[in-house]
N, C-alpha and C positions, 0 to 999 in steps of 0.2 A: 504494499500500499504506500501511499504518499500523497502529495498535493497534485491536483490536476487543475490546469488553467486552460479553458477552451475558449477560443476566439472565433466567433461565428459571424459571417456576413450574410444576411438575409435580404433577398430582393424578390418582390412579388410573391411572398410566401414560401420560396424555395431557398435552400442553403446554397449560396453561391460559392462560398469558401469557408472552410473550417481548419483551424490548426490547434493541436494540443501541445501544451508545454507542461512540464512538471518533473517530479522526482519519483515517478511511479515505477521505474525499473523494469520496463517491458523487455521481453525477449526478442520481440520482432519489431520491425519498423512501423511506427504508429501512422505513417503516411498511408498505409493500406486501409486503415479505418477512416481516415480523412477522405480518401478517394471514394470509399463506399458511401459516405454521407453527402458528397457533393451532388446537388440536383434533387435531393430528397425534400419533400414537403416538410416545413418546420412545424410539426405537431407531434405530440408524444407517440401516437399510434404509428405513424410512419417512421419515426426515428427508431422505435422499437422493432418494427418489421425489418428494417434495413440492417439492423444489428444482430437479428435473431441467430443467424448461422455463423457469426463471427466469434472465434474463440478469444474473447476479450481478455482473459487472463494472461494471454500471450503478449498483449499489447499494453494493458493498463492495470495490471495487478488483479485484485480480486472482484472487480465489478462484473455484473452480468448485464445483459441487454436492457432489462427493465430499469435497473439502477442508473445506467448511463443515460438512457432516454429521459428519465426523470430529472437528472442533473442538468442536461442540456436544455430542457424545456422549462425549468424552474423560473427563469426570468419572466417568461411570457405569462405563466400562471400568476405570478405576483402582480403583473400589470392588469390582468383580467379582473382581479378581485381588489384592485387598488390598494394593495398592502404595501407597506414600505419595504423596500428592498434591503436585505442584509448588507452590511457594509462591505462584504466581499464581492457584491455584484454591482455592475454599473453599465450604462449604455452610452456610447459615444457614436454620434451620427447613426448610420444604419448597421453598425457592428455591435455585437453583444459580447461582453467580457465577463466571464465567470471564473471564480476561483473557489474551489471546494475541496474538502478532504474526501479521498476515495477510501 
């Protein structure tokens, strides 16, 4: 486990670009996961479906598809319910920046 920082660019509801940073000690290149998510609709269901057959433990430690999808979609859920974002979340222009513990 470790920290994961996901930077997501979303345009017209689709993930345009995503980059993962952190100290999660993956065994494989996380770029594979990033490529799998490019072009995916930015909602929890589509994120989870896109990650379903990916061995995430090889890339990001102990996360499963449901946990990663929830993490990536947490910013939008906070906005829907107009809850204050935790200090580890922010939005800059059309990019979403997340920092959370895996």
